[in-house]
C-alpha positions as CSV (number, residue, x, y, z in Angstrom):
1,M,-1.7,18.9,-32.5
2,F,-4.1,16.4,-30.8
3,V,-4.0,16.2,-27.0
4,S,-6.3,13.6,-25.3
5,K,-8.5,14.9,-22.5
6,K,-7.2,12.2,-20.2
7,S,-3.5,13.2,-20.5
8,A,-4.3,16.9,-20.3
9,S,-6.4,16.7,-17.2
10,T,-4.7,13.8,-15.3
11,P,-1.3,14.7,-13.7
12,A,1.3,12.0,-13.7
13,L,1.7,10.1,-10.5
14,D,5.0,10.1,-8.7
15,P,6.6,6.8,-7.7
16,Y,5.4,7.1,-4.1
17,Q,1.8,7.6,-5.2
18,C,2.1,4.6,-7.5
19,L,3.5,2.5,-4.6
20,G,0.6,3.6,-2.4
21,I,-2.0,2.7,-5.0
22,R,-0.4,-0.7,-5.5
23,I,-0.4,-1.5,-1.8
24,Q,-3.9,-0.1,-1.3
25,K,-5.2,-2.5,-4.0
26,I,-3.6,-5.5,-2.2
27,I,-5.0,-4.4,1.2
28,N,-8.5,-3.7,-0.3
29,S,-8.7,-7.1,-2.1
30,T,-11.5,-9.4,-1.1
31,T,-9.1,-12.0,0.2
32,A,-7.2,-9.6,2.4
33,Q,-10.4,-8.0,3.7
34,K,-11.8,-11.4,4.7
35,S,-8.6,-12.5,6.5
36,R,-7.8,-9.0,7.8
37,S,-4.2,-9.5,6.6
38,A,-2.1,-8.8,3.5
39,L,1.4,-9.8,2.4
40,I,3.3,-7.2,0.6
41,F,6.8,-7.0,-1.0
42,R,8.9,-4.1,-2.3
43,L,9.4,-4.4,-6.0
44,P,12.9,-3.8,-7.4
45,D,12.0,-0.5,-9.1
46,E,10.5,1.0,-5.9
47,A,12.7,3.2,-3.8
48,E,13.6,2.0,-0.4
49,S,12.9,5.5,1.0
50,D,9.4,5.4,-0.4
51,W,8.9,1.9,1.0
52,D,10.1,3.0,4.4
53,Q,7.8,6.0,4.4
54,L,4.8,3.9,3.4
55,L,5.5,1.3,6.1
56,G,5.8,4.1,8.7
57,E,2.5,5.6,7.7
58,I,0.8,2.2,7.8
59,S,2.3,1.4,11.3
60,E,0.9,4.6,12.7
61,N,-2.6,3.3,12.4
62,D,-4.3,1.9,15.5
63,N,-5.2,-1.8,15.3
64,V,-2.5,-2.5,12.7
65,T,0.5,-4.8,13.1
66,L,3.4,-5.3,10.7
67,A,5.3,-8.6,10.8
68,Y,8.7,-8.6,8.9
69,R,9.4,-11.9,7.3
70,D,12.7,-13.6,6.5
71,D,11.9,-13.6,2.8
72,G,11.6,-9.8,2.7
73,G,7.9,-9.7,2.7
74,I,5.8,-7.8,5.2
75,Q,2.6,-9.2,6.6
76,I,0.1,-6.6,7.6
77,F,-2.6,-7.6,10.1
78,W,-5.4,-5.4,11.3
79,T,-8.4,-5.6,13.5
80,L,-11.6,-3.7,13.2
81,P,-12.4,-1.3,16.1
82,K,-15.5,-2.2,18.1
83,E,-18.4,0.1,17.6
84,D,-19.9,1.7,20.7
């Protein structure tokens, strides 16, 4: 039986981890970094509990603001802390 090295050494990601990776890519995009904002939406296959957990963790960060939009999207705004 053949088992690829990738599948044998890489554990499967749970849905929350997949959500985190998806949102991290949006936030880290060049456009989002330039504007210091990102617009995110929950996908139909993402659990509301995972979404709520992620938003809670994001909102705990200093210099981050979440704006809930009427269309279901969430706009994330952030500022960079001033260096001493």
